[in-house]
N, C-alpha and C positions, 0 to 999 in steps of 0.2 A: 450252590457248592459251588465254591470260586477255584475254575479250571488253570491250571496250572502249566506252563511245558517247563523245561531244562534243557537246553542246547551241552557237547559237551558231555553227554553221562556218563560218559567213561573213566573221566578224568577225576581227579583227587575231590574236588567238589562236587559235582557231579553225583559220584559213589555217594559220600557222606550224603546228599538230600536223599537219593533214592535208599540209604539206609531210615531215614528216619520217616518218610514219604506216609508209611503203613499206620505212626500213631496220630498222623494227620487228617483222622474223618474227614475235615469239612475239608479239605482241597485236593482238587480231582486233579495226578501230575499223570504227565506225561512226559516221559523222558526219551531223548534223539542223541542218535551219535552220528558223525560224523559218515560213516557208510549210509545213513538216514537220509541225512541233508548236508550237503556237502555246504559246506559254511565260503568257500572260497569261490564260490560260482554262486552270484546277485541272482541269476537268471531263477537257478534252481532253487534256489531259497525265495522268492515270489510265489513260484511255480507251486511247490509245497506247500504254502498258506493261500495258495488258492480256494481252498473249502472248508480250511481249519480257522478256530477263533476260538482263544487265547485272552483270559482275566487276566493272567501274568503274564507274563519270558522273561525266567532267568534267565539270561546268556552269561555261563560257565566256561564256556569255549574261547580256545585261542589259539596262537602260534606264542607258545611259547619257550621255545629252543634259543634262547637267549643271545649263546656264540652263533649259530647259524643262521640266524636272522642276520646276521652281515655278509652272508654270500648266498642269501636266498631271501633281498626284499623284497620283488614283488609280490612270496605268498604271504610275507607277514604283515605287509598292505593286506593284501585280500581279504585275511580274515579278523585282521584285527582290526581295519578300518573301512575296508569296503561293507562288510555284513555289516556291522553294527549303522552302518550307513542305513542299507538295509532293512533289517527290523526295527528302527528305528521310525523310519516311515512308516513301517507296516503296524507298528505300536499310536502312530498319531490318528491312522488309516479307521485301525478296530479299536481306536481307545482304551486301548492294551496301557498295563503298566509293564514299562522295559525294566530289570534289573541288570544293569550290568557290571561286571567283576572287570579294576583296570588293577596297576598295580604304580608302587614306589616307583616305579626305573622312570619314569613321567619328572619328578624332581633330577634336577643333578647332583645331589648328596651328598653337598656341601657342606650343609644348616651346620648350626650349632645349638637348635633348639628345634623340637618334633615338628613338623612339616601342617600348618593347616592346610586345611582344601580350600583354600582362597590364595594360598603361597604362589609365585611366582614358577610356571614349570619352564624345566630347561632338559629335554633327555638327553642322553652322552651317548648313546647307541641307534640301529636300527627298530629293535626290540620296545622299547623306549617312547622312543618319537612313530612308530604305528598303533602305539596304543592309545595316545596319547590323540594322534589322530583320527582313533575313531570316540573320545572321549567328545573333539573338538563338535563331530561330527549330529550325534548324537545330541547338544546341549546349541548345536544350529538349529537341528530341527524340532527339538525340545518340546515332546510328547509330554503331556501329563501326567502326573501320578509316576513318576518315572528318577528312578534315580542309579547315579555311577557310584558304586564302593572300590576305592584303593584298597589295597591290600599290599601285604610282604610277607618273603619267609614262608613261601608255606608248605605244608609237610599231611601228612595220613596215612590211613594204617591201611590205605587204599594208593594204588601206583609207584611209581617212582619217583622220589625224595631224600634231601639230605640225612634225615634219621635215618632212614633206609638201607642208604648206602654206608655213614659212619655204620652202623649195628655190620652191616657187611666186614669193611676193609677194619671193624675189631676183631671181627675174629680172626682176622686169614695174617693178620699183621701185629707185632710187639709196638710199630711204634709207626707214627703219624703227621705230618703236616698241617695245618690247619687254619689262616688266616686271624689275624686279631684285631685288624683294624679297618674292619667293616663294621659298623654298628646297629643294630635295627631291634625287632620285636619277633622271634616265633611266632607263626598263626596257626593254630591246630585245625585243620579244612571245616573236621565237624563241630567246633564251635561256631566258625562262621557260616556253617550251614543251617543252626540253628540261630544264629541270627539276622538271617535273611527269612527264614521261616515265620519267626518274629517279626520281620519288619512289613510283611507282603499282609500279617494280619492285623497288626499295627494302625486305628484310622488315622495317624499322621499321613501315611501315604495319598491313600483318597482324596485329606486336602489339598495336596501339589499343586501348582496350577502349573508347569512345568515338570524340564528334568533339574533335581540337586546331586551336589555332590559329597560322601562319604568320606569315611575314612574307618578299617577297623585292624586290628591285629593284636595279638593277645594284650594284658597289661606285662609291666615288662620292659627292659631292655636287656640286651649283650653283645655280646659277638659270635662270630660262624667257630672262634677258641671258644668259647666259654659254654655253645652251643653242646659244640664236639665234648669238652670234662662233664657237661651233662647228661649227656646221651650215655658214657660209660659207666660212670658211678652209679647209676640208677639201674643201667642194666646189669653192671659189675661185670664187666669187661677190664678186664687188666691190659690196657693200650696207653701204654705214652700221647699224648699229645704234643708232640712242639708247636708253638706260635710261630707264623710266618708274615711275613710284610706284603700284600696286597703287589706290590714292586718284586720278589720271590715268586709268584706263582702267576707269569702271563696269561689272560686269556684274549682271543679276538676283539668279545668286546667287553667295555671296562663299566666295573660291578659300579654303585654308592658307596660312599662310605659313610653312608652317616643314612641311616633309612628307618627313623620313627616316627611314628604318624601320632598325630595328635587324635582323641578320637571321644572330646569335649562332644560335641555335634552330634553325634551316632547316637552316642550316650542320654541325650538331654531330648533329642526329638523321640526316641522310638522307645526311650527305658530300659538301657538295656545297660546290663550287666555284666565284663565283660573277666572272663577266668586269667588269672595268670599262668606267662606262658608252663613256668617249670610244673603245673600242678595240670598242665593239660599235657605239657610232654610225658609224665608219668601214665596217664589216663590209655595215652594213646601205649606205649611201650608194654604194658597191660594187658592194651585188647591183645598186642604182637606175639605173644608171648603166651596166650590162654586164659589170662587171669581172670 
């Protein structure tokens, strides 16, 4: 039986993995939260691993407060970069696979075609820069049988996210302004969790001699405006959505205008079929509505 550690157990992705774990009896999952392992403290991480070994470490933990990161850079780098470096060294020492989840924010968001794993990175804020620093630390240490998965626009039935925010505001307001000039692919954390489980079972992972980067999001493309319209449509909420330009909704951190990710590599290497974003959204809304 393969032993699997999941950090960030209470986050969207960690929670989805907890939901799926009982069905995969060939995997022995251990889930830890930030109160059990303080990822902002490398000494605490090393101490926790001193008498523990896992075949696979799935790092779902991250500092994800994009705007707040602009005023808390030290904490963002501690969790998104230094902790990843520590986990990478542990994975290399213990000969474990490390599956690390990263973000589209490592790119400038100014492309005209879906970003490939090999495309130039150019983060525009502290959050993206700290996540890129984590990627670079992992790639420099280069533990075998390990991967980085960049994803984008993650939502879930768990935690706080765009879908839940829209459902709440759609019930409270008759009109809502949503950005239309930022384009990407919504990602169901449940779909990503399923993909990760498929990956850690796949022989391809064991054949990797170092660390590889992959992209994952749901299929299709939309703007945040389109995303909101679809949520209200499927949830049957009568809320008028007004399209806004990014300049009309200033935030401390700059958002990428273009977040589409090319998923050809992950689909080919791990034989993964990725669902269409609207199908996954409907499924999420059905679960939230108890259907």
